[in-house]
VEXMI-139740 format. One record per residue (C-alpha): residue in three letters; x, y, z. Coordinates in nm, 3 decimals, always signed. Layout:
- Ala|X|Y|Z
...
***
This chain:
- Met|+0.000|+0.000|+0.000
- Ser|+0.138|+0.341|-0.096
- Lys|+0.185|+0.609|+0.168
- Asn|-0.076|+0.825|-0.007
- Ala|-0.335|+0.547|+0.034
- Ile|-0.289|+0.521|+0.411
- Ser|-0.554|+0.715|+0.601
- Asn|-0.462|+1.008|+0.822
- Ser|-0.629|+0.839|+1.120
- Val|-0.390|+0.541|+1.090
- Ile|-0.086|+0.769|+1.068
- Arg|-0.200|+0.962|+1.375
- Arg|-0.222|+0.641|+1.576
- Leu|+0.140|+0.546|+1.501
- Pro|+0.302|+0.782|+1.756
- Arg|+0.072|+0.639|+2.024
- Tyr|+0.175|+0.284|+1.930
- Tyr|+0.541|+0.390|+1.937
- Arg|+0.508|+0.555|+2.278
- Phe|+0.305|+0.271|+2.427
- Leu|+0.545|+0.003|+2.299
- Gly|+0.830|+0.199|+2.454
- Glu|+0.652|+0.183|+2.790
- Leu|+0.598|-0.193|+2.749
- Glu|+0.963|-0.242|+2.657
- Gly|+1.066|-0.042|+2.963
- Asn|+0.848|-0.271|+3.176
- Gly|+1.024|-0.581|+3.046
- Tyr|+0.778|-0.702|+2.781
- Ile|+0.942|-0.917|+2.512
- Arg|+0.637|-1.001|+2.302
- Ile|+0.269|-0.919|+2.299
- Ser|-0.036|-1.032|+2.103
- Ser|-0.266|-0.794|+1.918
- Arg|-0.540|-0.888|+2.167
- Glu|-0.325|-0.799|+2.469
- Leu|-0.207|-0.477|+2.308
- Ala|-0.565|-0.384|+2.221
- Glu|-0.681|-0.440|+2.579
- Lys|-0.404|-0.221|+2.716
- Met|-0.462|+0.060|+2.466
- Gly|-0.841|+0.055|+2.459
- Leu|-0.857|-0.046|+2.092
- Thr|-0.968|-0.362|+1.913
- Ala|-0.732|-0.636|+1.799
- Ser|-0.866|-0.614|+1.444
- Gln|-0.800|-0.238|+1.438
- Ile|-0.439|-0.291|+1.546
- Arg|-0.382|-0.565|+1.288
- Gln|-0.536|-0.351|+1.014
- Asp|-0.319|-0.054|+1.109
- Phe|+0.002|-0.257|+1.106
- Asn|-0.091|-0.438|+0.784
- Cys|-0.085|-0.102|+0.607
- Phe|+0.292|-0.113|+0.639
- Gly|+0.375|-0.484|+0.614
- Glu|+0.373|-0.801|+0.822
- Phe|+0.518|-0.744|+1.168
- Gly|+0.372|-1.027|+1.376
- Gln|+0.403|-1.406|+1.370
- Gln|+0.112|-1.647|+1.391
- Gly|+0.100|-1.795|+1.741
- Tyr|+0.375|-1.563|+1.866
- Gly|+0.238|-1.211|+1.838
- Tyr|+0.466|-0.912|+1.809
- Asn|+0.821|-0.871|+1.928
- Val|+0.784|-0.548|+2.126
- Ser|+1.126|-0.393|+2.064
- Glu|+1.134|-0.490|+1.695
- Leu|+0.782|-0.360|+1.634
- Arg|+0.870|-0.033|+1.801
- Arg|+1.188|-0.007|+1.593
- Gln|+0.993|-0.068|+1.271
- Ile|+0.730|+0.191|+1.361
- Gly|+1.012|+0.435|+1.438
- Ile|+1.153|+0.379|+1.088
- Ile|+0.808|+0.432|+0.933
- Leu|+0.780|+0.760|+1.125
- Gly|+1.129|+0.866|+1.015
- Leu|+1.262|+0.875|+1.370
- Asp|+1.587|+0.714|+1.257
- Lys|+1.661|+1.030|+1.055
- Lys|+1.763|+1.368|+1.191
- Thr|+1.590|+1.623|+0.970
- Pro|+1.741|+1.971|+1.026
- Ile|+1.482|+2.212|+1.166
- Ile|+1.489|+2.577|+1.274
- Leu|+1.285|+2.773|+1.527
- Met|+1.117|+3.096|+1.416
- Gly|+1.037|+3.303|+1.723
- Ala|+1.231|+3.255|+2.045
- Gly|+0.989|+3.420|+2.286
- Asn|+0.816|+3.239|+2.570
- Leu|+0.652|+2.973|+2.352
- Gly|+0.962|+2.915|+2.140
- Lys|+1.182|+2.884|+2.449
- Ala|+0.939|+2.641|+2.610
- Ile|+0.931|+2.423|+2.298
- Ser|+1.309|+2.418|+2.261
- Ala|+1.351|+2.338|+2.632
- His|+1.091|+2.064|+2.665
- Ile|+1.075|+1.895|+2.324
- Asp|+1.339|+1.631|+2.255
- Phe|+1.379|+1.692|+1.883
- Gln|+1.646|+1.423|+1.847
- Ser|+1.416|+1.141|+1.958
- Arg|+1.143|+1.264|+1.725
- Gly|+1.337|+1.260|+1.400
- Phe|+1.472|+1.616|+1.398
- Glu|+1.783|+1.815|+1.483
- Leu|+1.728|+2.174|+1.595
- Ile|+2.005|+2.367|+1.421
- Gly|+1.900|+2.732|+1.450
- Ala|+1.669|+2.983|+1.617
- Phe|+1.569|+3.330|+1.496
- Asp|+1.398|+3.636|+1.640
- Ile|+1.367|+4.013|+1.586
- Ser|+1.390|+4.122|+1.950
- Pro|+1.725|+4.276|+2.059
- Glu|+1.656|+4.142|+2.409
- Ile|+1.647|+3.786|+2.278
- Ile|+1.905|+3.788|+1.996
- Gly|+2.238|+3.651|+2.117
- Lys|+2.083|+3.464|+2.409
- Lys|+2.103|+3.086|+2.424
- Ile|+1.809|+2.850|+2.430
- Gly|+1.954|+2.513|+2.509
- Met|+2.267|+2.477|+2.295
- Ile|+2.140|+2.716|+2.026
- Thr|+2.223|+3.087|+2.011
- Val|+1.931|+3.297|+1.889
- Arg|+2.017|+3.476|+1.564
- Asp|+1.885|+3.796|+1.414
- Ile|+1.620|+3.731|+1.150
- Ser|+1.838|+3.923|+0.905
- Glu|+2.075|+3.622|+0.905
- Leu|+1.802|+3.380|+0.797
- Glu|+1.871|+3.373|+0.423
- Gln|+2.244|+3.312|+0.459
- Phe|+2.190|+3.052|+0.732
- Cys|+1.944|+2.858|+0.516
- Ala|+2.178|+2.872|+0.217
- Glu|+2.466|+2.734|+0.423
- Asn|+2.285|+2.483|+0.648
- Lys|+1.989|+2.367|+0.434
- Pro|+1.719|+2.328|+0.703
- Gln|+1.423|+2.128|+0.577
- Ala|+1.162|+2.226|+0.836
- Ala|+1.066|+2.514|+1.063
- Val|+0.882|+2.559|+1.391
- Leu|+0.661|+2.868|+1.367
- Cys|+0.621|+3.052|+1.698
- Ile|+0.573|+3.397|+1.549
- Pro|+0.281|+3.643|+1.557
- Gln|+0.001|+3.576|+1.311
- Asp|+0.040|+3.916|+1.143
- Val|+0.391|+3.827|+1.020
- Ala|+0.338|+3.454|+0.970
- Glu|+0.236|+3.477|+0.605
- Lys|+0.532|+3.696|+0.509
- Glu|+0.786|+3.485|+0.698
- Thr|+0.643|+3.161|+0.562
- Glu|+0.682|+3.296|+0.207
- Arg|+1.048|+3.367|+0.282
- Leu|+1.107|+3.024|+0.431
- Ile|+0.953|+2.850|+0.131
- Glu|+1.169|+3.064|-0.096
- Tyr|+1.474|+2.952|+0.105
- Gly|+1.388|+2.584|+0.051
- Ile|+1.182|+2.493|+0.359
- His|+0.863|+2.302|+0.283
- Ala|+0.766|+2.148|+0.618
- Phe|+0.623|+2.341|+0.914
- Trp|+0.528|+2.273|+1.274
- Asn|+0.287|+2.561|+1.298
- Phe|+0.187|+2.721|+1.629
- Thr|+0.040|+3.029|+1.460
- His|-0.322|+3.081|+1.356
- Tyr|-0.218|+3.131|+0.993
- Asp|-0.319|+2.817|+0.804
- Leu|-0.052|+2.808|+0.536
- Ser|-0.177|+2.475|+0.398
- Ile|-0.464|+2.669|+0.239
- Thr|-0.237|+2.905|+0.047
- His|+0.053|+2.663|-0.011
- Glu|-0.066|+2.325|-0.132
- Asn|+0.282|+2.176|-0.176
- Val|+0.401|+2.219|+0.183
- Val|+0.374|+1.975|+0.473
- Val|+0.208|+2.130|+0.776
- Glu|+0.125|+2.011|+1.125
- Asn|-0.093|+2.278|+1.285
- Val|-0.092|+2.300|+1.665
- His|-0.375|+2.504|+1.813
- Leu|-0.344|+2.476|+2.191
- Gly|-0.650|+2.694|+2.248
- Asp|-0.862|+2.468|+2.027
- Ser|-0.753|+2.168|+2.233
- Leu|-0.862|+2.340|+2.553
- Ile|-1.198|+2.429|+2.395
- Ile|-1.250|+2.062|+2.304
- Leu|-1.182|+1.974|+2.668
- Ser|-1.444|+2.230|+2.769
- Tyr|-1.693|+2.068|+2.533
- Ala|-1.617|+1.722|+2.673
- Ile|-1.672|+1.842|+3.030
- Asn|-1.996|+2.020|+2.949
- Ser|-2.139|+1.747|+2.729
- Thr|-2.076|+1.495|+3.009
- Glu|-2.248|+1.722|+3.261
- Asn|-2.544|+1.766|+3.026
- Glu|-2.579|+1.389|+2.995
- Ile|-2.571|+1.346|+3.372
- Asn|-2.829|+1.621|+3.426
- Ser|-3.064|+1.513|+3.145
***
């Protein structure tokens, strides 16, 4: 099955499988059946088998799945064995928090640069990276060839800066802005992160549960 034929819902379950298998491996599990894995993850065995079959045959009849090997294979599918160079656009509070708390290396990326316009931030270090002036962006991209960018910049400059980044050869974005560049740029890869939307969904879940109880 081609990657284009695999549904987005399957792809979005893969990180959960990877994380969960890592926990099992850490707890000493050597092998596990699809039924046992389904029970632990709150899924169905058929769903798990269907998801894995999208990428090949990982289990053995009568044996189940080798936990560490399955996790390794899922990691390869997700590209975690690669270290895609990525830069951070915007080193304010959100950008600093992301660089401090996200382990890019274990998630298939290497953070190689950070950029900002604020004199108070430029020249400061976030982790092992020194924040550069945005005026250095073009030369940095030409020399270091980053393939992805984390967008932690204000919405009113997001469109302009995204245009520049695409011009400099970047076509993948982890987007924390409210500018949906996938609408205006069809050939880029975007993962939009709207933290406020997630909190609103939690609000809905709380209130819908209360409404059911009170009805």
